[in-house]
KOLDOMI-642266 format. One line per 8 residues: number of its first residue (from 1); their letters; for each residue z, x, y of C-alpha. Coordinates in steps of 0.05 Angstrom, whole numbers. Example, Ala and Ser with C-alpha at 12.3 -4.5 7.8 and 13.67 -1.06 7.14 Angstrom:
# KOLDOMI-642266
1	as	156,246,-90 ~ 143,273,-21
***
This chain:
# KOLDOMI-642266
1	xxxxxxxx	2002,2605,2692 ~ 2002,2545,2737 ~ 2032,2477,2721 ~ 1963,2447,2711 ~ 1945,2498,2657 ~ 2014,2488,2626 ~ 2004,2413,2619 ~ 1935,2422,2591
9	xxxxxxxx	1954,2474,2538 ~ 1946,2443,2468 ~ 2009,2478,2441 ~ 2059,2453,2493 ~ 2076,2390,2453 ~ 2087,2430,2389 ~ 2131,2481,2424 ~ 2173,2425,2456
17	xxxxxxxx	2195,2405,2386 ~ 2221,2475,2370 ~ 2297,2477,2360 ~ 2347,2510,2407 ~ 2367,2558,2351 ~ 2358,2633,2338 ~ 2296,2655,2303 ~ 2228,2691,2306
25	xxxxxxxx	2162,2664,2332 ~ 2093,2687,2310 ~ 2032,2678,2355 ~ 1965,2673,2319 ~ 1894,2679,2344 ~ 1838,2631,2326 ~ 1823,2671,2263 ~ 1897,2666,2241
33	xxxxxxxx	1911,2739,2257 ~ 1983,2750,2280 ~ 1976,2780,2350 ~ 2047,2777,2375 ~ 2117,2770,2345 ~ 2181,2758,2384 ~ 2253,2739,2372 ~ 2295,2689,2410
41	xxxxxxxx	2367,2665,2416 ~ 2339,2596,2432 ~ 2269,2587,2404 ~ 2246,2528,2447 ~ 2269,2557,2513 ~ 2240,2626,2499 ~ 2172,2603,2475 ~ 2165,2550,2530
49	xxxxxxxx	2175,2606,2581 ~ 2105,2630,2563 ~ 2076,2563,2586 ~ 2117,2546,2648 ~ 2107,2612,2686 ~ 2179,2636,2677 ~ 2156,2698,2640 ~ 2121,2738,2695
57	xxxxxxxx	2101,2798,2653 ~ 2029,2819,2668 ~ 2007,2816,2595 ~ 2031,2744,2583 ~ 1971,2710,2616 ~ 1924,2755,2578 ~ 1961,2741,2513 ~ 1964,2665,2522
65	xxxxxxxx	1888,2662,2530 ~ 1882,2685,2458 ~ 1938,2645,2425 ~ 1912,2588,2381 ~ 1976,2572,2342 ~ 2050,2589,2343 ~ 2096,2589,2282 ~ 2171,2598,2278
73	xxxxxxxx	2223,2620,2228 ~ 2294,2595,2242 ~ 2351,2643,2226 ~ 2426,2634,2223 ~ 2442,2685,2277 ~ 2409,2726,2331 ~ 2426,2788,2291 ~ 2384,2763,2232
81	xxxxxxxx	2327,2746,2281 ~ 2330,2818,2307 ~ 2322,2846,2237 ~ 2268,2796,2217 ~ 2228,2811,2279 ~ 2227,2885,2262 ~ 2207,2872,2190 ~ 2151,2825,2210
89	xxxxxxxx	2124,2874,2262 ~ 2122,2928,2209 ~ 2086,2881,2162 ~ 2033,2849,2208 ~ 2027,2905,2261 ~ 2010,2855,2318 ~ 1963,2885,2369 ~ 2003,2861,2429
97	xxxxxxxx	2072,2884,2407 ~ 2094,2949,2438 ~ 2118,2992,2380 ~ 2156,3049,2412 ~ 2214,3047,2362 ~ 2222,3101,2311 ~ 2212,3087,2237 ~ 2284,3096,2216
105	xxxxxxxx	2316,3038,2178 ~ 2378,3002,2200 ~ 2447,3024,2177 ~ 2480,2993,2116 ~ 2548,3002,2084 ~ 2550,3031,2013 ~ 2608,3025,1964 ~ 2603,3063,1898
113	xxxxxxxx	2660,3042,1852 ~ 2639,3091,1798 ~ 2669,3151,1833 ~ 2744,3166,1826 ~ 2765,3146,1897 ~ 2710,3104,1929 ~ 2699,3100,2004 ~ 2655,3061,2052
121	xxxxxxxx	2594,3102,2070 ~ 2541,3092,2123 ~ 2470,3098,2095 ~ 2399,3083,2119 ~ 2366,3075,2051 ~ 2384,3032,1993 ~ 2380,3068,1927 ~ 2367,3036,1860
129	xxxxxxxx	2437,3049,1834 ~ 2499,3009,1815 ~ 2531,3014,1884 ~ 2545,2954,1928 ~ 2509,2950,1995 ~ 2528,2910,2056 ~ 2480,2898,2113 ~ 2434,2920,2143
137	xxxxxxxx	2463,2917,2213 ~ 2416,2916,2272 ~ 2466,2945,2323 ~ 2503,3008,2305 ~ 2560,2995,2354 ~ 2574,2928,2319 ~ 2575,2963,2252 ~ 2622,3018,2275
145	xxxxxxxx	2668,2966,2306 ~ 2669,2929,2240 ~ 2685,2992,2201 ~ 2741,3009,2249 ~ 2771,2940,2238 ~ 2768,2950,2163 ~ 2801,3018,2168 ~ 2858,2990,2210
153	xxxxxxxx	2869,2933,2160 ~ 2857,2969,2094 ~ 2881,3041,2080 ~ 2819,3069,2044 ~ 2797,3142,2046 ~ 2743,3154,2097 ~ 2730,3230,2092 ~ 2670,3262,2059
161	xxxxxxxx	2677,3292,1989 ~ 2676,3364,2017 ~ 2738,3348,2058 ~ 2771,3303,2007 ~ 2772,3354,1950 ~ 2796,3412,1994 ~ 2857,3379,2027 ~ 2926,3408,2013
169	xxxxxxxx	2965,3357,2054 ~ 2951,3288,2082 ~ 2913,3285,2148 ~ 2924,3246,2212 ~ 2891,3183,2182 ~ 2949,3180,2133 ~ 3000,3190,2188 ~ 2974,3131,2228
177	xxxxxxxx	2970,3088,2164 ~ 2895,3084,2160 ~ 2891,3119,2093 ~ 2937,3118,2032 ~ 2925,3193,2020 ~ 2895,3197,1950 ~ 2871,3268,1966 ~ 2942,3296,1960
185	xxxxxxxx	2990,3241,1940 ~ 3000,3199,1877 ~ 2966,3133,1891 ~ 2967,3076,1842 ~ 2895,3066,1817 ~ 2905,2991,1810 ~ 2931,2986,1882 ~ 2871,3025,1907
193	xxxxxxxx	2824,2977,1871 ~ 2860,2921,1906 ~ 2847,2955,1973 ~ 2773,2959,1955 ~ 2771,2884,1941 ~ 2805,2870,2008 ~ 2753,2913,2044 ~ 2696,2876,2010
201	xxxxxxxx	2728,2810,2030 ~ 2729,2832,2103 ~ 2656,2854,2100 ~ 2639,2786,2072 ~ 2675,2751,2129 ~ 2734,2727,2087 ~ 2790,2749,2134 ~ 2827,2683,2127
209	xxxxxxxx	2834,2691,2052 ~ 2860,2762,2061 ~ 2911,2741,2113 ~ 2939,2689,2065 ~ 2943,2739,2008 ~ 2978,2791,2052 ~ 3026,2739,2079 ~ 3050,2724,2008
217	xxxxxxxx	3060,2798,1995 ~ 3098,2808,2060 ~ 3145,2751,2043 ~ 3156,2779,1974 ~ 3171,2849,2001 ~ 3219,2819,2051 ~ 3255,2779,1997 ~ 3262,2843,1956
225	xxxxxxxx	3292,2878,2017 ~ 3232,2926,2022 ~ 3231,2918,2097 ~ 3188,2980,2111 ~ 3133,2955,2065 ~ 3139,2885,2096 ~ 3131,2915,2166 ~ 3068,2954,2144
233	xxxxxxxx	3037,2891,2115 ~ 3056,2852,2178 ~ 3019,2903,2221 ~ 2957,2895,2177 ~ 2961,2819,2184 ~ 2965,2825,2260 ~ 2904,2870,2259 ~ 2865,2819,2218
241	xxxxxxxx	2884,2761,2263 ~ 2860,2796,2326 ~ 2795,2821,2295 ~ 2732,2780,2289 ~ 2685,2806,2236 ~ 2616,2776,2243 ~ 2581,2765,2177 ~ 2506,2762,2182
249	xxxxxxxx	2488,2783,2111 ~ 2437,2745,2070 ~ 2450,2779,2004 ~ 2499,2835,1986 ~ 2459,2858,1926 ~ 2393,2868,1961 ~ 2359,2822,1911 ~ 2294,2782,1915
257	xxxxxxxx	2290,2706,1915 ~ 2248,2648,1941 ~ 2284,2587,1969 ~ 2248,2520,1970 ~ 2267,2462,2016 ~ 2235,2393,2026 ~ 2241,2349,2088 ~ 2210,2280,2082
265	xxxxxxxx	2201,2216,2122 ~ 2170,2162,2079 ~ 2100,2186,2060 ~ 2101,2249,2104 ~ 2135,2313,2084 ~ 2142,2388,2099 ~ 2155,2439,2044 ~ 2186,2505,2067
273	xxxxxxxx	2192,2569,2025 ~ 2240,2621,2051 ~ 2224,2689,2019 ~ 2281,2739,2014 ~ 2264,2811,1995 ~ 2314,2867,1990 ~ 2369,2821,2012 ~ 2333,2804,2077
281	xxxxxxxx	2289,2746,2100 ~ 2218,2771,2097 ~ 2178,2709,2116 ~ 2175,2633,2115 ~ 2117,2594,2087 ~ 2109,2521,2109 ~ 2064,2467,2081 ~ 2050,2396,2106
289	xxxxxxxx	2042,2338,2057 ~ 2015,2270,2073 ~ 2006,2202,2039 ~ 2060,2216,1987 ~ 2076,2161,1937 ~ 2117,2201,1887 ~ 2190,2222,1883 ~ 2219,2284,1917
297	xxxxxxxx	2229,2315,1848 ~ 2155,2308,1831 ~ 2135,2336,1899 ~ 2180,2396,1888 ~ 2156,2409,1817 ~ 2083,2406,1837 ~ 2096,2448,1899 ~ 2129,2505,1860
305	xxxxxxxx	2074,2506,1808 ~ 2019,2509,1860 ~ 2055,2560,1905 ~ 2053,2614,1851 ~ 1980,2604,1833 ~ 1935,2664,1844 ~ 1966,2732,1855 ~ 2029,2711,1893
313	xxxxxxxx	2090,2751,1872 ~ 2142,2713,1829 ~ 2214,2735,1843 ~ 2270,2737,1792 ~ 2306,2678,1824 ~ 2280,2612,1855 ~ 2329,2566,1891 ~ 2313,2492,1895
321	xxxxxxxx	2348,2435,1931 ~ 2349,2389,1870 ~ 2335,2390,1796 ~ 2271,2361,1768 ~ 2251,2338,1699 ~ 2209,2397,1677 ~ 2251,2451,1710 ~ 2259,2492,1646
329	xxxxxxxx	2185,2487,1630 ~ 2165,2512,1699 ~ 2216,2569,1693 ~ 2186,2589,1625 ~ 2115,2588,1652 ~ 2135,2633,1711 ~ 2174,2679,1665 ~ 2111,2688,1623
337	xxxxxxxx	2070,2704,1684 ~ 2121,2752,1714 ~ 2135,2787,1648 ~ 2210,2782,1661 ~ 2261,2726,1664 ~ 2256,2677,1723 ~ 2315,2633,1739 ~ 2307,2567,1777
345	xxxxxxxx	2374,2543,1803 ~ 2401,2492,1851 ~ 2444,2513,1910 ~ 2518,2494,1905 ~ 2555,2546,1945 ~ 2555,2617,1970 ~ 2491,2655,1989 ~ 2446,2606,1953
353	xxxxxxxx	2474,2548,1992 ~ 2468,2584,2059 ~ 2396,2601,2045 ~ 2381,2530,2021 ~ 2409,2501,2085 ~ 2369,2551,2127 ~ 2305,2534,2089 ~ 2319,2459,2101
361	xxxxxxxx	2325,2472,2176 ~ 2258,2508,2174 ~ 2225,2451,2136 ~ 2254,2399,2183 ~ 2233,2436,2246 ~ 2163,2449,2218 ~ 2158,2374,2203 ~ 2180,2354,2273
369	xxxxxxxx	2135,2404,2308 ~ 2074,2386,2265 ~ 2079,2310,2263 ~ 2081,2273,2329 ~ 2130,2215,2341 ~ 2075,2164,2335 ~ 2051,2191,2268 ~ 2122,2193,2240
377	xxxxxxxx	2137,2123,2264 ~ 2072,2097,2233 ~ 2096,2122,2166 ~ 2162,2085,2173 ~ 2128,2022,2201 ~ 2079,2020,2142 ~ 2138,2026,2093 ~ 2174,1969,2130
385	xxxxxxxx	2112,1924,2128 ~ 2104,1937,2054 ~ 2178,1928,2036 ~ 2190,1865,2078 ~ 2121,1836,2063 ~ 2104,1830,2137 ~ 2037,1803,2162 ~ 2024,1866,2203
393	xxxxxxxx	2051,1936,2215 ~ 2102,1925,2271 ~ 2100,1963,2336 ~ 2150,1922,2377 ~ 2214,1906,2339 ~ 2272,1866,2368 ~ 2341,1857,2339 ~ 2393,1802,2353
401	xxxxxxxx	2469,1807,2345 ~ 2528,1762,2361 ~ 2598,1781,2382 ~ 2663,1741,2393 ~ 2738,1750,2388 ~ 2769,1693,2349 ~ 2719,1645,2378 ~ 2729,1665,2451
409	xxxxxxxx	2677,1695,2497 ~ 2620,1686,2448 ~ 2560,1727,2470 ~ 2493,1748,2441 ~ 2448,1807,2456 ~ 2378,1831,2439 ~ 2351,1901,2438 ~ 2277,1921,2436
417	xxxxxxxx	2243,1981,2403 ~ 2170,2001,2414 ~ 2137,2051,2367 ~ 2206,2071,2342 ~ 2238,2084,2410 ~ 2286,2040,2450 ~ 2254,2000,2507 ~ 2316,1986,2549
425	xxxxxxxx	2277,1948,2602 ~ 2270,1892,2550 ~ 2343,1889,2529 ~ 2373,1820,2540 ~ 2443,1790,2544 ~ 2461,1717,2527 ~ 2523,1676,2544 ~ 2532,1618,2496
433	xxxxxxxx	2527,1551,2530 ~ 2591,1509,2524 ~ 2614,1537,2457 ~ 2685,1559,2444 ~ 2687,1556,2368 ~ 2665,1617,2327 ~ 2599,1594,2298 ~ 2552,1652,2285
441	xxxxxxxx	2498,1607,2256 ~ 2495,1563,2317 ~ 2497,1624,2363 ~ 2439,1656,2326 ~ 2399,1591,2333 ~ 2413,1589,2408 ~ 2396,1662,2422 ~ 2332,1661,2380
449	xxxxxxxx	2310,1595,2411 ~ 2321,1620,2482 ~ 2287,1686,2468 ~ 2226,1657,2433 ~ 2217,1601,2483 ~ 2215,1652,2540 ~ 2169,1698,2500 ~ 2121,1640,2486
457	xxxxxxxx	2116,1626,2560 ~ 2106,1698,2580 ~ 2065,1719,2519 ~ 2115,1774,2501 ~ 2128,1759,2428 ~ 2151,1818,2386 ~ 2118,1837,2320 ~ 2183,1832,2283
465	xxxxxxxx	2251,1801,2297 ~ 2312,1828,2259 ~ 2376,1788,2253 ~ 2441,1824,2240 ~ 2469,1783,2182 ~ 2453,1750,2116 ~ 2414,1691,2090 ~ 2453,1640,2132
473	xxxxxxxx	2436,1675,2197 ~ 2364,1685,2175 ~ 2357,1610,2159 ~ 2380,1591,2229 ~ 2332,1640,2262 ~ 2273,1613,2222 ~ 2294,1542,2240 ~ 2292,1561,2314
481	xxxxxxxx	2224,1594,2305 ~ 2194,1535,2268 ~ 2220,1486,2320 ~ 2178,1522,2372 ~ 2116,1525,2327 ~ 2112,1601,2330 ~ 2085,1649,2277 ~ 2131,1709,2275
489	xxxxxxxx	2160,1754,2220 ~ 2236,1749,2218 ~ 2282,1786,2170 ~ 2357,1794,2165 ~ 2392,1861,2154 ~ 2458,1858,2118 ~ 2508,1916,2121 ~ 2530,1956,2061
497	xxxxxxxx	2585,1919,2022 ~ 2646,1947,1987 ~ 2680,1902,1937 ~ 2748,1916,1906 ~ 2772,1885,1841 ~ 2846,1866,1851 ~ 2858,1877,1776 ~ 2821,1943,1771
505	xxxxxxxx	2817,2008,1811 ~ 2742,2004,1807 ~ 2705,1998,1874 ~ 2636,1967,1874 ~ 2589,1978,1932 ~ 2518,1958,1949 ~ 2467,1989,1995 ~ 2439,1958,2058
513	xxxxxxxx	2398,1896,2041 ~ 2340,1859,2073 ~ 2334,1783,2068 ~ 2265,1753,2077 ~ 2242,1681,2077 ~ 2228,1646,2011 ~ 2258,1703,1970 ~ 2314,1686,1921
521	xxxxxxxx	2345,1755,1921 ~ 2352,1807,1977 ~ 2314,1873,1976 ~ 2362,1932,1967 ~ 2344,1993,2009 ~ 2347,2066,1988 ~ 2405,2096,2027 ~ 2369,2162,2037
529	xxxxxxxx	2301,2133,2058 ~ 2279,2143,2130 ~ 2263,2068,2133 ~ 2336,2052,2119 ~ 2359,2102,2172 ~ 2312,2072,2223 ~ 2335,2000,2210 ~ 2407,2023,2214
537	xxxxxxxx	2392,2056,2281 ~ 2362,1991,2308 ~ 2419,1949,2282 ~ 2472,1997,2308 ~ 2440,1997,2377 ~ 2442,1921,2378 ~ 2515,1923,2356 ~ 2533,1974,2410
545	xxxxxxxx	2498,1934,2464 ~ 2529,1867,2446 ~ 2600,1896,2438 ~ 2595,1929,2506 ~ 2573,1863,2537 ~ 2629,1825,2501 ~ 2683,1874,2524 ~ 2659,1870,2596
553	xxxxxxxx	2658,1795,2596 ~ 2727,1790,2563 ~ 2758,1839,2611 ~ 2730,1801,2670 ~ 2755,1735,2643 ~ 2826,1762,2632 ~ 2830,1786,2704 ~ 2800,1724,2734
561	xxxxxxxx	2840,1674,2693 ~ 2906,1702,2717 ~ 2896,1726,2789 ~ 2831,1697,2815 ~ 2852,1625,2801 ~ 2911,1630,2849 ~ 2891,1609,2920 ~ 2901,1665,2970
569	xxxxxxxx	2892,1722,2919 ~ 2823,1750,2934 ~ 2787,1810,2904 ~ 2818,1860,2954 ~ 2890,1837,2942 ~ 2879,1835,2867 ~ 2853,1906,2868 ~ 2911,1932,2910
577	xxxxxxxx	2963,1898,2865 ~ 2932,1922,2800 ~ 2923,1993,2826 ~ 2996,1997,2848 ~ 3032,1959,2791 ~ 2983,1975,2735 ~ 2984,1907,2700 ~ 2995,1833,2709
585	xxxxxxxx	3061,1837,2671 ~ 3089,1889,2719 ~ 3070,1845,2779 ~ 3109,1787,2748 ~ 3171,1830,2738 ~ 3169,1866,2806 ~ 3212,1851,2867 ~ 3180,1795,2909
593	xxxxxxxx	3187,1834,2974 ~ 3150,1894,2943 ~ 3094,1849,2917 ~ 3086,1819,2987 ~ 3085,1889,3019 ~ 3034,1918,2969 ~ 2990,1856,2971 ~ 2996,1850,3046
601	xxxxxxxx	3012,1776,3040 ~ 3066,1727,3061 ~ 3130,1727,3019 ~ 3117,1654,3001 ~ 3050,1672,2970 ~ 3081,1730,2932 ~ 3134,1683,2903 ~ 3081,1633,2884
609	xxxxxxxx	3041,1688,2850 ~ 3101,1712,2809 ~ 3120,1641,2788 ~ 3049,1629,2764 ~ 3047,1694,2725 ~ 3114,1683,2693 ~ 3095,1613,2670 ~ 3029,1639,2641
617	xxxxxxxx	3066,1693,2602 ~ 3117,1644,2573 ~ 3063,1597,2551 ~ 3063,1520,2550 ~ 3126,1483,2533 ~ 3137,1473,2460 ~ 3099,1535,2441 ~ 3136,1585,2397
***
């Protein structure tokens, strides 16, 4: 496909918002039929290759003529994407996927603790029994490498029952300390159970915990003078520390659950439902919500109720990101419909938490890929206009900040945002005119006056001006505006405050606050709202810009005040001296002849320079 066709394709903008994360993409035709499924280590790069001509397979051009939409499911690892791709191909049977693979299932690890001496078995099918299953694993070589690591670290039996029950003496595995020999030797049952727990910990990726546990046992054995046992444990620890066991499991029990996640920016939201079946991700359902004026809890409650309408399967467990008022009632209703108990739980840790985070990523990425930047900013801008009682929904927003160090080098700066994005061409810097005392109010008045006077002449007034500060700073900005006879919305944004009671350990804090004209009390902002995050972003950018300007000005003043004021010390000599000596103080303490040589100057000028520097460092007479 040529560049012109790439630019014109309606899906290119949506694909550009895909994350650089592992996952699976589904291509759909105009009638919503899934016609192709693929996996990717980096979703955005892989899918974009279909549009920019990097994928030169013959069938790509033919395929892209039929693609009307592309969906994605984000996974934690490439391994999970590999498994999910296979499952989805088996489910949808896309016409353009080449299905030359056999129908065998992937390998899993089975552990049946009900037998006398359990072992880790490789199986392809999960049975409905009481055994524990780990996996599935998409690559057999990775699985066998994992099992080999477990065998070297934990001495469990590995032979089949036919061999195990016919042994008369321990085999080579026992000799090389990879088996404790329960076939022929007396092995403590409790100790063997402990080995099983350690093997499970390794399969779950908890090698660090096992290393700590074994370290304690090694130290104990050494203290009891059981040096041979201590050496054996030491070897197992070294094996664990040099072995990396990748853990890509979703659920060890092979259970079914649906995981809900909500990503929201003001009145726009995306609801994602990650469906896990048999311990593996089976699909992801995503829904867009607009014009929301209710809480997240209400959105979630309504979303769950509507999701299971009709004939959609209800699993035994539903994971939600937060609790809502009628959680127990919704669970009871779903239990009645399913005919068996349904648990709705929040995610705190473990598998539930991992799945909840993964579902949140899917919701966020679906939101970003579905809503354009302009649409998302419009939602924030409308919320800002409503909250701050503005005359219009702002497109261009400017923010003013002041910086000084104990009253010296007072500077101001202004940053500009258009439709939610920085417009750096309109950033401005201001040096205060003839002011050495730290007066933020007067500085705000000067900066706002200069900015608005220029804007009035050039007809470049913003829609909203934000002042970093409180009611005092806001009052001065409004005074400057009114003096010029301009109509302009101005608000002040005050930082979060933390107040400590000297007579109590209690710490009181308040959220970010907006001050508006003619309002007795400030408007406290929701810390989690996207509006708050946007205003913080604007204020932080203004702060960064003014601080950078202030540091540059102060650094230049320090150098100029000491060296540039001395006749005969020009920029080249100053640069040579500072590069060689490193600082003004070192120049003052150096040998005069060396200063003259480095600065390529007469000795008399070098002596004069050192006398001047020494007097500056000592300060005026009478000073402490």
